[in-house]
C-alpha positions in Angstrom: 5.5 -18.7 5.0 2.4 -17.6 6.9 4.5 -15.5 9.3 6.2 -13.8 6.3 2.8 -13.0 4.7 1.4 -11.7 7.9 4.5 -9.5 8.4 4.1 -8.2 4.8 0.5 -7.3 5.4 1.3 -5.5 8.7 4.1 -3.5 7.2 1.9 -2.5 4.3 -0.9 -1.4 6.6 1.5 0.6 8.8 3.1 2.3 5.8 -0.3 3.2 4.3 -1.4 4.6 7.7 1.8 6.7 7.8 1.2 7.9 4.3 -2.4 8.7 5.1 -1.6 10.5 8.3 1.2 12.4 6.5 -1.2 13.4 3.7 -3.8 14.6 6.2 -1.4 16.6 8.2 0.2 18.0 5.1 -3.3 19.2 4.1 -3.6 20.7 7.6 -0.4 22.6 7.3 -1.2 23.8 3.8 -4.8 24.8 4.8 -3.7 28.0 6.5 -0.9 29.0 4.1 -3.3 31.4 2.3 -5.4 33.2 5.0 -7.5 34.7 2.3 -8.6 31.3 0.9 -8.6 28.6 3.6 -8.7 25.1 2.2 -11.2 22.5 3.5 -12.0 18.9 3.1 -15.8 18.2 2.9 -16.3 21.6 4.6 -13.9 20.8 7.5 -10.6 22.5 8.2 -8.0 21.6 10.9 -6.2 24.4 12.5 -3.3 24.5 15.0 -3.8 26.7 18.0 -0.8 29.1 18.6 -1.8 31.1 21.7 -3.6 30.7 25.0 -6.2 33.4 24.3 -9.0 30.7 24.5 -7.6 28.7 27.5 -8.9 26.6 29.1 -11.5 25.9 26.3 -8.5 25.0 24.1 -4.8 25.6 24.6 -1.8 26.4 22.5 -0.6 23.2 20.8 -4.1 21.8 20.4 -5.6 21.0 17.0 -9.1 22.4 16.4 -11.5 21.4 13.6 -13.8 24.1 12.2 -16.7 23.7 9.7 -18.0 26.1 7.1 -21.3 27.5 8.2 -24.0 30.0 7.3 -23.3 33.2 9.2 -27.0 33.8 9.6 -27.2 30.8 11.9 -24.5 32.1 14.3 -25.4 33.3 17.7 -23.7 34.8 20.8 -21.4 32.3 22.5 -20.5 30.5 19.4 -16.7 30.0 18.7 -15.8 31.0 15.2 -12.7 31.3 13.1 -12.4 34.6 11.1 -10.0 36.7 9.1 -8.4 39.5 11.0 -5.4 41.7 11.3 -2.8 40.8 14.0 0.4 43.0 14.2 -0.4 44.6 10.9 -0.6 41.2 9.1 -3.6 39.2 7.9 -4.2 36.2 10.0 -6.8 33.7 11.2 -8.2 34.0 14.7 -10.6 31.8 16.6 -12.5 33.5 19.4 -16.0 33.5 20.9 -18.8 35.8 19.7 -19.5 38.2 22.5 -22.1 40.2 20.7 -23.9 40.5 17.4 -25.1 43.8 15.9 -27.6 43.9 13.1 -28.0 47.2 11.1 -30.5 46.9 8.3 -29.8 43.2 7.8 -26.1 43.7 7.8 -24.6 41.8 10.8 -21.3 42.6 12.5 -19.7 40.5 15.2 -17.7 41.4 18.3 -15.4 38.6 19.5 -13.3 38.0 22.6 -10.9 35.3 23.7 -12.0 33.4 26.9 -8.6 34.1 28.4 -8.5 37.8 27.4 -9.7 40.7 29.5 -10.9 42.8 26.7 -12.8 42.2 23.4 -11.1 42.2 20.0 -10.7 45.6 18.5 -11.4 44.4 15.0 -15.1 44.2 14.3 -15.8 41.4 11.8 -18.5 40.9 9.2 -20.1 37.9 7.5 -17.5 37.9 4.8 -14.7 37.6 7.4 -16.1 34.3 8.9 -14.3 31.1 7.9 -16.2 28.6 9.9 -17.5 27.5 13.3 -15.6 25.5 15.9 -16.5 21.8 16.1 -14.0 19.9 18.2 -10.4 19.9 19.5 -7.6 17.3 19.5 -5.4 18.1 22.5 -1.7 18.4 21.8 -2.0 17.4 18.2 -1.3 20.9 17.0 2.3 20.6 18.1 2.8 17.7 15.8 1.1 19.8 13.0 3.5 22.6 13.7 6.4 20.1 13.5 5.1 18.9 10.1 5.1 22.5 8.9 8.8 22.7 9.5 11.4 21.4 7.0 12.7 18.8 9.4 9.2 17.5 10.2 8.2 17.4 6.5 11.4 15.4 5.8 11.0 12.9 8.7 7.2 12.4 8.7 6.5 12.6 5.0 9.5 12.2 2.7 11.2 9.4 4.7 8.0 7.2 5.1 7.1 7.7 1.5 10.6 6.8 0.4 10.6 3.7 2.6 7.1 2.8 1.3 8.2 3.0 -2.4 11.4 1.1 -1.6 9.4 -1.6 0.0 6.9 -1.7 -2.9 9.8 -2.0 -5.3 11.3 -4.9 -3.2 7.9 -6.5 -3.0 7.5 -6.2 -6.8 10.9 -7.7 -7.4 10.2 -10.7 -5.1 6.8 -11.2 -6.6 8.3 -11.1 -10.1 11.0 -13.6 -9.1 8.4 -15.9 -7.6 6.3 -15.6 -10.7 9.2 -16.4 -13.0 10.2 -19.3 -10.9 6.6 -20.6 -11.0 6.4 -20.1 -14.7 9.8 -21.9 -15.2 8.6 -24.8 -13.0 5.3 -25.0 -14.9 7.2 -25.0 -18.3 9.5 -27.7 -17.0 6.6 -29.8 -15.9 4.8 -29.2 -19.2 8.0 -30.2 -21.1 8.4 -33.3 -19.0 4.8 -34.3 -19.7 5.3 -33.7 -23.5 8.6 -35.7 -23.4 6.9 -38.5 -21.4 4.0 -38.5 -23.9 6.5 -38.7 -26.8 8.4 -41.5 -25.1 5.1 -43.3 -24.6 4.1 -42.8 -28.2 7.6 -44.0 -29.4 7.4 -47.1 -27.2 4.0 -47.9 -28.5 5.1 -47.4 -32.0 8.1 -49.7 -31.5 5.9 -52.3 -30.0 3.5 -52.0 -32.9 6.4 -52.3 -35.4 7.7 -55.3 -33.6 4.3 -56.9 -33.7 4.0 -56.1 -37.4 7.5 -57.6 -38.0 6.6 -60.7 -36.0 3.4 -61.1 -37.9 5.2 -60.6 -41.3 7.8 -63.2 -40.2 5.2 -65.6 -39.2 3.4 -65.1 -42.5 6.7 -65.6 -44.4 7.3 -68.9 -42.5 3.8 -70.0 -43.3 4.2 -69.2 -47.0 7.5 -71.0 -47.0 6.0 -74.0 -45.4 3.2 -74.0 -48.0 5.7 -73.7 -50.8 7.7 -76.6 -49.4 4.6 -78.6 -49.2 3.6 -77.9 -52.7 7.0 -78.7 -54.0 7.0 -82.0 -52.1 3.6 -82.9 -53.6 4.7 -82.3 -57.3 8.0 -84.4 -57.3 7.6 -87.6 -59.7 7.7 -91.0 -58.1 10.9 -93.0 -58.2 11.2 -95.8 -60.9 11.1 -99.4 -59.6 14.4 -101.2 -59.6 14.6 -104.0 -62.4 16.4 -107.3 -61.3 19.6 -108.0 -63.1 19.2 -110.9 -65.8 20.9 -114.2 -64.7 24.2 -115.0 -66.1 23.5 -117.9 -68.8 26.7 -117.9 -70.7 28.5 -120.1 -68.3 25.6 -122.4 -67.8 25.2 -122.9 -71.4 28.9 -123.7 -71.6 28.7 -126.2 -68.9 25.5 -128.0 -70.1 26.1 -131.5 -71.6 25.7 -132.0 -75.2 22.8 -134.0 -76.4 23.5 -137.6 -77.4 23.3 -138.3 -81.2 21.7 -141.6 -82.3 24.0 -144.2 -83.7 24.4 -144.4 -87.4 23.7 -147.6 -89.5 27.2 -148.5 -89.9 27.7 -148.8 -86.2 24.8 -151.0 -86.0 
């Protein structure tokens, strides 16, 4: 589980880095699309070097960063990017200032490439200046040029973003499934608790009923016993047996007759 979470974090970070890099390089390629209005980010603009006119200071295929500046602060020897005309087309060029002329507060600049034998024929003014050279990233300009192509845009920007969104959708589905599973488990546990509580209440109620019935039965037995006792105490006593009278008829019959006294004649 920990390894899976770590892999998820790593993949997310890598995808975000790809998206960020793609966005930055997209900005780089779009920055010079309109030579009359060069885009910048916080005053900085990345540019891809196309020729060897400034070699070895920087070479074709390098990426240079320029920064907007106040033309009044520029001096001879500074490397600047400016609007110019190359082969009858407006373009951006980055060369070193070889001389500055000031005519009544209006400055004009003569520039020259370090690898060129002659100065640029186009004299530039303050309004032509885009920015001042800051730093170079060797070889990165080739990658920027690749991004500017349809194939590069598809491979470096479209595909990573598509993979990123597919991964996010997959992650959302897995998280939703896990959440539903957790909710179902929680609901089952809650139902089990409720059922267990109901069974406990039912059991207690049955026990209480049984106790009440036993108490009522005991009370009925007690009342029955009291009733039996009362009935036993109110029953009249039995009459005493009278002895049968002696049979006298036979005795009287068998008794001798009393002697009669003799009469005078017999005397």
